[in-house]
N, CA, C and O atoms as a Tripos MOL2 file, in Angstrom:
@<TRIPOS>MOLECULE
protein
  244   243    61     0     0
PROTEIN
NO_CHARGES

@<TRIPOS>ATOM
      1 N          88.3980  -15.5460  195.3800 N.3       1 MET1
      2 CA         88.4930  -17.0760  195.6690 C.3       1 MET1
      3 C          89.7880  -17.2750  195.5170 C.2       1 MET1
      4 O          90.2740  -16.7320  194.5240 O.2       1 MET1
      5 N          90.8080  -18.1490  196.4850 N.am      2 GLU2
      6 CA         92.1590  -17.9990  196.4210 C.3       2 GLU2
      7 C          92.3750  -19.3220  195.7590 C.2       2 GLU2
      8 O          91.6170  -20.2900  195.6870 O.2       2 GLU2
      9 N          93.5870  -19.1410  195.2890 N.am      3 TYR3
     10 CA         94.4730  -20.2800  194.6340 C.3       3 TYR3
     11 C          95.7540  -20.4770  194.9390 C.2       3 TYR3
     12 O          96.6590  -19.7410  195.3310 O.2       3 TYR3
     13 N          95.6130  -22.1820  194.5560 N.am      4 ILE4
     14 CA         97.3150  -22.4130  195.0950 C.3       4 ILE4
     15 C          97.9460  -23.1080  193.5780 C.2       4 ILE4
     16 O          97.3100  -23.2370  192.5330 O.2       4 ILE4
     17 N          99.1470  -23.4330  193.7900 N.am      5 THR5
     18 CA         99.6510  -23.8000  192.4440 C.3       5 THR5
     19 C          99.9420  -25.2030  192.4750 C.2       5 THR5
     20 O          99.7430  -25.8600  193.4970 O.2       5 THR5
     21 N         100.3180  -25.6160  191.6110 N.am      6 ILE6
     22 CA        100.4130  -27.0670  191.3690 C.3       6 ILE6
     23 C         101.3710  -27.9330  192.2500 C.2       6 ILE6
     24 O         101.2890  -29.1120  192.5920 O.2       6 ILE6
     25 N         102.2650  -27.0120  192.4960 N.am      7 LYS7
     26 CA        103.2920  -27.8710  193.7380 C.3       7 LYS7
     27 C         102.9150  -27.7120  194.9730 C.2       7 LYS7
     28 O         103.2610  -28.5270  195.8290 O.2       7 LYS7
     29 N         102.1080  -26.5860  195.2830 N.am      8 GLU8
     30 CA        101.1710  -26.5730  196.8230 C.3       8 GLU8
     31 C         100.1140  -28.1790  196.7870 C.2       8 GLU8
     32 O         100.0970  -29.1390  197.5570 O.2       8 GLU8
     33 N          99.3910  -27.9010  195.6250 N.am      9 ALA9
     34 CA         98.4910  -29.2160  195.2310 C.3       9 ALA9
     35 C          99.2940  -30.3390  195.7470 C.2       9 ALA9
     36 O          99.0940  -30.7380  196.8950 O.2       9 ALA9
     37 N         100.4890  -31.0650  194.7390 N.am     10 ALA10
     38 CA        101.2420  -31.8750  194.8490 C.3      10 ALA10
     39 C         101.2570  -31.8880  196.7090 C.2      10 ALA10
     40 O         100.8000  -32.8220  197.3680 O.2      10 ALA10
     41 N         101.6350  -31.1380  197.0650 N.am     11 GLU11
     42 CA        101.7540  -31.7340  198.7910 C.3      11 GLU11
     43 C         101.2240  -31.6690  199.3690 C.2      11 GLU11
     44 O         101.5330  -32.2000  200.4360 O.2      11 GLU11
     45 N          99.9430  -30.9920  199.2810 N.am     12 LYS12
     46 CA         98.7230  -30.9250  200.1640 C.3      12 LYS12
     47 C          98.1980  -32.5840  199.7260 C.2      12 LYS12
     48 O          98.0720  -33.4890  200.5510 O.2      12 LYS12
     49 N          97.9580  -32.7050  198.3490 N.am     13 TRP13
     50 CA         97.6450  -34.1170  198.3230 C.3      13 TRP13
     51 C          98.5840  -35.3140  198.0260 C.2      13 TRP13
     52 O          98.2910  -36.1700  197.1920 O.2      13 TRP13
     53 N          99.4790  -35.3270  198.5940 N.am     14 ASN14
     54 CA        100.5860  -36.2490  198.8850 C.3      14 ASN14
     55 C         100.6290  -36.9250  197.1640 C.2      14 ASN14
     56 O         100.5080  -38.1280  196.9320 O.2      14 ASN14
     57 N         100.7850  -36.0750  196.3080 N.am     15 LEU15
     58 CA        100.8710  -36.7760  194.4490 C.3      15 LEU15
     59 C         102.4310  -35.8390  194.1750 C.2      15 LEU15
     60 O         102.8930  -34.9180  194.8490 O.2      15 LEU15
     61 N         103.0160  -36.5460  192.8320 N.am     16 SER16
     62 CA        103.8320  -35.8310  192.1620 C.3      16 SER16
     63 C         102.9210  -34.7490  191.3530 C.2      16 SER16
     64 O         101.7620  -34.7550  190.9380 O.2      16 SER16
     65 N         104.2480  -33.6020  191.3220 N.am     17 VAL17
     66 CA        103.5230  -32.2120  190.4540 C.3      17 VAL17
     67 C         103.3710  -32.9070  189.1940 C.2      17 VAL17
     68 O         102.4980  -32.3900  188.4960 O.2      17 VAL17
     69 N         103.9980  -34.0170  188.6240 N.am     18 ARG18
     70 CA        103.2810  -34.0850  187.3730 C.3      18 ARG18
     71 C         102.0190  -34.8500  187.3230 C.2      18 ARG18
     72 O         101.3180  -34.6560  186.3300 O.2      18 ARG18
     73 N         101.5920  -35.7070  188.2410 N.am     19 ARG19
     74 CA        100.1360  -36.3040  188.4200 C.3      19 ARG19
     75 C          99.3940  -34.8100  188.7870 C.2      19 ARG19
     76 O          98.2530  -34.7710  188.3270 O.2      19 ARG19
     77 N          99.5930  -34.1990  189.1480 N.am     20 VAL20
     78 CA         98.6290  -32.9430  189.4490 C.3      20 VAL20
     79 C          98.5150  -32.2440  188.4100 C.2      20 VAL20
     80 O          97.4450  -31.6480  188.2880 O.2      20 VAL20
     81 N          99.5300  -32.0830  187.3520 N.am     21 GLN21
     82 CA         99.5210  -31.6940  186.1730 C.3      21 GLN21
     83 C          98.0440  -32.4110  185.1710 C.2      21 GLN21
     84 O          96.9830  -31.9720  184.7270 O.2      21 GLN21
     85 N          98.7750  -33.7300  185.1830 N.am     22 THR22
     86 CA         97.9100  -34.6090  184.3450 C.3      22 THR22
     87 C          96.6900  -34.5200  184.7560 C.2      22 THR22
     88 O          95.8290  -34.5190  183.8770 O.2      22 THR22
     89 N          96.2580  -34.4220  186.1700 N.am     23 ILE23
     90 CA         94.5250  -34.3330  186.5880 C.3      23 ILE23
     91 C          94.1560  -33.0460  186.4460 C.2      23 ILE23
     92 O          92.9690  -32.7350  186.5430 O.2      23 ILE23
     93 N          95.1230  -32.1330  186.2000 N.am     24 CYS24
     94 CA         94.3860  -30.5910  185.6710 C.3      24 CYS24
     95 C          94.0270  -30.6380  184.2610 C.2      24 CYS24
     96 O          92.8590  -30.4520  183.9200 O.2      24 CYS24
     97 N          95.0790  -30.9060  183.3020 N.am     25 ASN25
     98 CA         94.7490  -31.4510  181.6780 C.3      25 ASN25
     99 C          93.5050  -32.0280  181.5670 C.2      25 ASN25
    100 O          92.7150  -31.4900  180.7910 O.2      25 ASN25
    101 N          93.0400  -33.3470  182.3870 N.am     26 GLU26
    102 CA         92.2790  -33.8910  182.4140 C.3      26 GLU26
    103 C          90.7960  -33.2300  182.5160 C.2      26 GLU26
    104 O          89.7420  -33.5380  181.9590 O.2      26 GLU26
    105 N          91.1210  -32.2000  183.4430 N.am     27 GLY27
    106 CA         89.9290  -31.5470  183.5880 C.3      27 GLY27
    107 C          88.9030  -32.2660  184.8370 C.2      27 GLY27
    108 O          87.6750  -32.3580  184.8470 O.2      27 GLY27
    109 N          89.8720  -32.7030  185.8170 N.am     28 MET28
    110 CA         89.1150  -33.4340  186.8800 C.3      28 MET28
    111 C          88.9580  -32.5820  188.3970 C.2      28 MET28
    112 O          88.3700  -32.9580  189.4110 O.2      28 MET28
    113 N          89.6070  -31.4760  188.1810 N.am     29 ILE29
    114 CA         89.1680  -30.5130  189.4420 C.3      29 ILE29
    115 C          88.5790  -29.3900  189.1050 C.2      29 ILE29
    116 O          89.0420  -28.6250  188.2590 O.2      29 ILE29
    117 N          87.6260  -29.2180  189.6680 N.am     30 GLN30
    118 CA         86.9250  -28.3350  189.1650 C.3      30 GLN30
    119 C          87.3070  -26.5240  189.5880 C.2      30 GLN30
    120 O          87.7040  -26.1860  190.7030 O.2      30 GLN30
    121 N          87.1400  -25.8220  188.7500 N.am     31 GLY31
    122 CA         87.3140  -24.3980  188.9990 C.3      31 GLY31
    123 C          88.7150  -23.9760  189.1010 C.2      31 GLY31
    124 O          89.1050  -23.0210  189.7740 O.2      31 GLY31
    125 N          89.6270  -24.9460  188.2080 N.am     32 THR32
    126 CA         91.0880  -24.5870  187.6830 C.3      32 THR32
    127 C          91.3540  -23.6290  186.7290 C.2      32 THR32
    128 O          90.5110  -23.5250  185.8380 O.2      32 THR32
    129 N          92.3260  -22.8950  186.6910 N.am     33 ILE33
    130 CA         92.6210  -21.7430  185.3020 C.3      33 ILE33
    131 C          93.7230  -22.3340  185.0100 C.2      33 ILE33
    132 O          94.4130  -22.9500  185.8210 O.2      33 ILE33
    133 N          93.9830  -22.1750  183.7380 N.am     34 LYS34
    134 CA         95.1110  -22.3970  183.1220 C.3      34 LYS34
    135 C          95.6960  -20.8020  182.6410 C.2      34 LYS34
    136 O          95.1080  -20.1890  181.7500 O.2      34 LYS34
    137 N          97.0060  -20.1760  183.3910 N.am     35 PHE35
    138 CA         97.3080  -18.8060  182.9060 C.3      35 PHE35
    139 C          98.6210  -19.6510  181.8800 C.2      35 PHE35
    140 O          99.4250  -20.4170  182.4090 O.2      35 PHE35
    141 N          98.6320  -19.4400  180.8570 N.am     36 GLY36
    142 CA         99.8270  -19.6380  180.1040 C.3      36 GLY36
    143 C         100.2090  -21.1990  180.1360 C.2      36 GLY36
    144 O          99.6910  -22.1430  179.5380 O.2      36 GLY36
    145 N         101.3780  -21.1510  181.1080 N.am     37 HIS37
    146 CA        101.8310  -22.8520  181.2800 C.3      37 HIS37
    147 C         101.5050  -23.0860  182.6280 C.2      37 HIS37
    148 O         102.1860  -23.9520  183.1770 O.2      37 HIS37
    149 N         100.6060  -22.5170  183.3230 N.am     38 ALA38
    150 CA        100.7790  -22.7010  184.7540 C.3      38 ALA38
    151 C          99.3430  -22.8360  185.0600 C.2      38 ALA38
    152 O          98.4780  -22.4320  184.2820 O.2      38 ALA38
    153 N          99.0280  -23.5220  186.4270 N.am     39 TRP39
    154 CA         97.5400  -23.7290  186.6940 C.3      39 TRP39
    155 C          97.4300  -23.0920  187.7930 C.2      39 TRP39
    156 O          98.3890  -23.0570  188.5650 O.2      39 TRP39
    157 N          96.2990  -22.4900  188.0750 N.am     40 ALA40
    158 CA         95.7960  -22.0900  189.4170 C.3      40 ALA40
    159 C          94.4610  -22.9740  189.9100 C.2      40 ALA40
    160 O          93.3450  -23.1040  189.4070 O.2      40 ALA40
    161 N          94.8790  -23.3460  190.7320 N.am     41 ILE41
    162 CA         94.0080  -24.6430  191.4950 C.3      41 ILE41
    163 C          93.0400  -24.0270  192.9210 C.2      41 ILE41
    164 O          93.6330  -23.5190  193.8730 O.2      41 ILE41
    165 N          91.7700  -24.1330  192.9050 N.am     42 PRO42
    166 CA         91.2960  -23.8260  193.9490 C.3      42 PRO42
    167 C          91.8340  -24.1210  195.2360 C.2      42 PRO42
    168 O          92.1290  -25.3040  195.4040 O.2      42 PRO42
    169 N          92.0510  -23.2840  196.2550 N.am     43 LYS43
    170 CA         92.4700  -23.8400  197.5490 C.3      43 LYS43
    171 C          91.8190  -24.6590  198.2190 C.2      43 LYS43
    172 O          92.4770  -25.4580  198.8850 O.2      43 LYS43
    173 N          90.4230  -24.7320  198.2640 N.am     44 ASP44
    174 CA         89.7210  -25.5590  198.7650 C.3      44 ASP44
    175 C          88.9050  -26.8860  197.9820 C.2      44 ASP44
    176 O          87.8560  -27.5000  198.1770 O.2      44 ASP44
    177 N          89.9090  -26.9350  197.0940 N.am     45 ALA45
    178 CA         89.2910  -28.0480  195.8620 C.3      45 ALA45
    179 C          89.8650  -29.3200  196.6680 C.2      45 ALA45
    180 O          90.9460  -29.3120  197.2570 O.2      45 ALA45
    181 N          88.9390  -30.4640  196.6030 N.am     46 GLU46
    182 CA         89.4790  -31.6240  196.8670 C.3      46 GLU46
    183 C          90.3770  -32.3460  196.2810 C.2      46 GLU46
    184 O          90.7080  -31.8310  195.2130 O.2      46 GLU46
    185 N          91.2940  -33.9890  196.6680 N.am     47 LYS47
    186 CA         91.7080  -34.3330  195.7010 C.3      47 LYS47
    187 C          90.5330  -35.4900  194.9260 C.2      47 LYS47
    188 O          89.7740  -36.3400  195.3900 O.2      47 LYS47
    189 N          90.8170  -35.0570  193.6550 N.am     48 PRO48
    190 CA         89.8280  -36.2560  192.9170 C.3      48 PRO48
    191 C          90.7230  -37.6660  193.3000 C.2      48 PRO48
    192 O          91.8370  -37.8300  193.7970 O.2      48 PRO48
    193 N          89.6750  -38.5850  192.8200 N.am     49 ALA49
    194 CA         89.7490  -39.8880  192.9200 C.3      49 ALA49
    195 C          90.5580  -40.4780  191.9270 C.2      49 ALA49
    196 O          90.5800  -39.8920  190.8450 O.2      49 ALA49
    197 N          91.2070  -41.4750  192.0470 N.am     50 ASP50
    198 CA         92.3140  -41.9860  191.0840 C.3      50 ASP50
    199 C          91.6030  -42.9360  190.6610 C.2      50 ASP50
    200 O          91.1220  -43.8640  191.3100 O.2      50 ASP50
    201 N          91.5050  -42.6460  189.2160 N.am     51 LYS51
    202 CA         90.7260  -43.3190  188.0240 C.3      51 LYS51
    203 C          91.8790  -44.4360  187.5680 C.2      51 LYS51
    204 O          91.4920  -45.4500  186.9870 O.2      51 LYS51
    205 N          93.4000  -44.2280  187.8550 N.am     52 ARG52
    206 CA         93.8990  -45.7970  187.2970 C.3      52 ARG52
    207 C          93.8540  -46.8210  188.2410 C.2      52 ARG52
    208 O          94.3290  -47.9100  187.9180 O.2      52 ARG52
    209 N          93.2700  -46.6440  189.5760 N.am     53 ILE53
    210 CA         93.2700  -47.7850  190.3190 C.3      53 ILE53
    211 C          91.6180  -48.4430  190.3930 C.2      53 ILE53
    212 O          90.5900  -48.0910  190.9730 O.2      53 ILE53
    213 N          92.0080  -49.6370  189.4310 N.am     54 LYS54
    214 CA         90.6460  -50.4500  189.3540 C.3      54 LYS54
    215 C          90.0770  -51.4370  190.8210 C.2      54 LYS54
    216 O          88.9320  -51.8290  191.0490 O.2      54 LYS54
    217 N          91.2500  -51.6260  191.5960 N.am     55 THR55
    218 CA         90.2300  -52.4540  192.6040 C.3      55 THR55
    219 C          91.4520  -51.9680  193.8810 C.2      55 THR55
    220 O          92.5460  -51.5230  193.5320 O.2      55 THR55
    221 N          91.1160  -52.1140  195.2090 N.am     56 LYS56
    222 CA         91.2800  -51.8230  196.0110 C.3      56 LYS56
    223 C          92.4560  -52.0930  196.6890 C.2      56 LYS56
    224 O          92.9130  -51.5490  197.6940 O.2      56 LYS56
    225 N          92.9470  -53.1230  195.9250 N.am     57 LYS57
    226 CA         94.2510  -53.4330  196.4190 C.3      57 LYS57
    227 C          95.4390  -52.7140  196.5440 C.2      57 LYS57
    228 O          96.1840  -53.2150  197.3860 O.2      57 LYS57
    229 N          95.8630  -51.7450  196.0180 N.am     58 TYR58
    230 CA         96.7530  -50.9560  196.0720 C.3      58 TYR58
    231 C          96.0140  -49.1640  196.7420 C.2      58 TYR58
    232 O          96.7410  -48.1820  196.5920 O.2      58 TYR58
    233 N          95.2150  -49.0590  197.1260 N.am     59 MET59
    234 CA         94.7660  -48.0980  197.8700 C.3      59 MET59
    235 C          95.4730  -47.9540  199.2090 C.2      59 MET59
    236 O          95.6290  -48.9430  199.9240 O.2      59 MET59
    237 N          95.9270  -46.6860  199.5860 N.am     60 LYS60
    238 CA         96.6690  -46.4740  200.6620 C.3      60 LYS60
    239 C          95.9050  -45.9160  201.9870 C.2      60 LYS60
    240 O          95.4320  -44.7850  201.8750 O.2      60 LYS60
    241 N          95.7440  -46.5480  203.1540 N.am     61 ARG61
    242 CA         94.9100  -46.0820  203.7710 C.3      61 ARG61
    243 C          95.4890  -45.5730  204.9070 C.2      61 ARG61
    244 O          94.7960  -45.0090  205.7530 O.2      61 ARG61
@<TRIPOS>BOND
     1     1     2 1
     2     2     3 1
     3     3     4 2
     4     3     5 am
     5     5     6 1
     6     6     7 1
     7     7     8 2
     8     7     9 am
     9     9    10 1
    10    10    11 1
    11    11    12 2
    12    11    13 am
    13    13    14 1
    14    14    15 1
    15    15    16 2
    16    15    17 am
    17    17    18 1
    18    18    19 1
    19    19    20 2
    20    19    21 am
    21    21    22 1
    22    22    23 1
    23    23    24 2
    24    23    25 am
    25    25    26 1
    26    26    27 1
    27    27    28 2
    28    27    29 am
    29    29    30 1
    30    30    31 1
    31    31    32 2
    32    31    33 am
    33    33    34 1
    34    34    35 1
    35    35    36 2
    36    35    37 am
    37    37    38 1
    38    38    39 1
    39    39    40 2
    40    39    41 am
    41    41    42 1
    42    42    43 1
    43    43    44 2
    44    43    45 am
    45    45    46 1
    46    46    47 1
    47    47    48 2
    48    47    49 am
    49    49    50 1
    50    50    51 1
    51    51    52 2
    52    51    53 am
    53    53    54 1
    54    54    55 1
    55    55    56 2
    56    55    57 am
    57    57    58 1
    58    58    59 1
    59    59    60 2
    60    59    61 am
    61    61    62 1
    62    62    63 1
    63    63    64 2
    64    63    65 am
    65    65    66 1
    66    66    67 1
    67    67    68 2
    68    67    69 am
    69    69    70 1
    70    70    71 1
    71    71    72 2
    72    71    73 am
    73    73    74 1
    74    74    75 1
    75    75    76 2
    76    75    77 am
    77    77    78 1
    78    78    79 1
    79    79    80 2
    80    79    81 am
    81    81    82 1
    82    82    83 1
    83    83    84 2
    84    83    85 am
    85    85    86 1
    86    86    87 1
    87    87    88 2
    88    87    89 am
    89    89    90 1
    90    90    91 1
    91    91    92 2
    92    91    93 am
    93    93    94 1
    94    94    95 1
    95    95    96 2
    96    95    97 am
    97    97    98 1
    98    98    99 1
    99    99   100 2
   100    99   101 am
   101   101   102 1
   102   102   103 1
   103   103   104 2
   104   103   105 am
   105   105   106 1
   106   106   107 1
   107   107   108 2
   108   107   109 am
   109   109   110 1
   110   110   111 1
   111   111   112 2
   112   111   113 am
   113   113   114 1
   114   114   115 1
   115   115   116 2
   116   115   117 am
   117   117   118 1
   118   118   119 1
   119   119   120 2
   120   119   121 am
   121   121   122 1
   122   122   123 1
   123   123   124 2
   124   123   125 am
   125   125   126 1
   126   126   127 1
   127   127   128 2
   128   127   129 am
   129   129   130 1
   130   130   131 1
   131   131   132 2
   132   131   133 am
   133   133   134 1
   134   134   135 1
   135   135   136 2
   136   135   137 am
   137   137   138 1
   138   138   139 1
   139   139   140 2
   140   139   141 am
   141   141   142 1
   142   142   143 1
   143   143   144 2
   144   143   145 am
   145   145   146 1
   146   146   147 1
   147   147   148 2
   148   147   149 am
   149   149   150 1
   150   150   151 1
   151   151   152 2
   152   151   153 am
   153   153   154 1
   154   154   155 1
   155   155   156 2
   156   155   157 am
   157   157   158 1
   158   158   159 1
   159   159   160 2
   160   159   161 am
   161   161   162 1
   162   162   163 1
   163   163   164 2
   164   163   165 am
   165   165   166 1
   166   166   167 1
   167   167   168 2
   168   167   169 am
   169   169   170 1
   170   170   171 1
   171   171   172 2
   172   171   173 am
   173   173   174 1
   174   174   175 1
   175   175   176 2
   176   175   177 am
   177   177   178 1
   178   178   179 1
   179   179   180 2
   180   179   181 am
   181   181   182 1
   182   182   183 1
   183   183   184 2
   184   183   185 am
   185   185   186 1
   186   186   187 1
   187   187   188 2
   188   187   189 am
   189   189   190 1
   190   190   191 1
   191   191   192 2
   192   191   193 am
   193   193   194 1
   194   194   195 1
   195   195   196 2
   196   195   197 am
   197   197   198 1
   198   198   199 1
   199   199   200 2
   200   199   201 am
   201   201   202 1
   202   202   203 1
   203   203   204 2
   204   203   205 am
   205   205   206 1
   206   206   207 1
   207   207   208 2
   208   207   209 am
   209   209   210 1
   210   210   211 1
   211   211   212 2
   212   211   213 am
   213   213   214 1
   214   214   215 1
   215   215   216 2
   216   215   217 am
   217   217   218 1
   218   218   219 1
   219   219   220 2
   220   219   221 am
   221   221   222 1
   222   222   223 1
   223   223   224 2
   224   223   225 am
   225   225   226 1
   226   226   227 1
   227   227   228 2
   228   227   229 am
   229   229   230 1
   230   230   231 1
   231   231   232 2
   232   231   233 am
   233   233   234 1
   234   234   235 1
   235   235   236 2
   236   235   237 am
   237   237   238 1
   238   238   239 1
   239   239   240 2
   240   239   241 am
   241   241   242 1
   242   242   243 1
   243   243   244 2
@<TRIPOS>SUBSTRUCTURE
     1 MET1         2 RESIDUE 1 A MET
     2 GLU2         6 RESIDUE 1 A GLU
     3 TYR3        10 RESIDUE 1 A TYR
     4 ILE4        14 RESIDUE 1 A ILE
     5 THR5        18 RESIDUE 1 A THR
     6 ILE6        22 RESIDUE 1 A ILE
     7 LYS7        26 RESIDUE 1 A LYS
     8 GLU8        30 RESIDUE 1 A GLU
     9 ALA9        34 RESIDUE 1 A ALA
    10 ALA10       38 RESIDUE 1 A ALA
    11 GLU11       42 RESIDUE 1 A GLU
    12 LYS12       46 RESIDUE 1 A LYS
    13 TRP13       50 RESIDUE 1 A TRP
    14 ASN14       54 RESIDUE 1 A ASN
    15 LEU15       58 RESIDUE 1 A LEU
    16 SER16       62 RESIDUE 1 A SER
    17 VAL17       66 RESIDUE 1 A VAL
    18 ARG18       70 RESIDUE 1 A ARG
    19 ARG19       74 RESIDUE 1 A ARG
    20 VAL20       78 RESIDUE 1 A VAL
    21 GLN21       82 RESIDUE 1 A GLN
    22 THR22       86 RESIDUE 1 A THR
    23 ILE23       90 RESIDUE 1 A ILE
    24 CYS24       94 RESIDUE 1 A CYS
    25 ASN25       98 RESIDUE 1 A ASN
    26 GLU26      102 RESIDUE 1 A GLU
    27 GLY27      106 RESIDUE 1 A GLY
    28 MET28      110 RESIDUE 1 A MET
    29 ILE29      114 RESIDUE 1 A ILE
    30 GLN30      118 RESIDUE 1 A GLN
    31 GLY31      122 RESIDUE 1 A GLY
    32 THR32      126 RESIDUE 1 A THR
    33 ILE33      130 RESIDUE 1 A ILE
    34 LYS34      134 RESIDUE 1 A LYS
    35 PHE35      138 RESIDUE 1 A PHE
    36 GLY36      142 RESIDUE 1 A GLY
    37 HIS37      146 RESIDUE 1 A HIS
    38 ALA38      150 RESIDUE 1 A ALA
    39 TRP39      154 RESIDUE 1 A TRP
    40 ALA40      158 RESIDUE 1 A ALA
    41 ILE41      162 RESIDUE 1 A ILE
    42 PRO42      166 RESIDUE 1 A PRO
    43 LYS43      170 RESIDUE 1 A LYS
    44 ASP44      174 RESIDUE 1 A ASP
    45 ALA45      178 RESIDUE 1 A ALA
    46 GLU46      182 RESIDUE 1 A GLU
    47 LYS47      186 RESIDUE 1 A LYS
    48 PRO48      190 RESIDUE 1 A PRO
    49 ALA49      194 RESIDUE 1 A ALA
    50 ASP50      198 RESIDUE 1 A ASP
    51 LYS51      202 RESIDUE 1 A LYS
    52 ARG52      206 RESIDUE 1 A ARG
    53 ILE53      210 RESIDUE 1 A ILE
    54 LYS54      214 RESIDUE 1 A LYS
    55 THR55      218 RESIDUE 1 A THR
    56 LYS56      222 RESIDUE 1 A LYS
    57 LYS57      226 RESIDUE 1 A LYS
    58 TYR58      230 RESIDUE 1 A TYR
    59 MET59      234 RESIDUE 1 A MET
    60 LYS60      238 RESIDUE 1 A LYS
    61 ARG61      242 RESIDUE 1 A ARG
């Protein structure tokens, strides 16, 4: 299986690096592996839904 870094996932999903770190810590991405302080995210992982947004008012299209 191929993996990408937090920075690569942030660019791919148009999120901040810190937000992707939080998502990994919360276990919202299947198949992530933590190596010391670094995360390895499966290359084919999909962007998880943002649970902070309660209404569709703030959703970007």
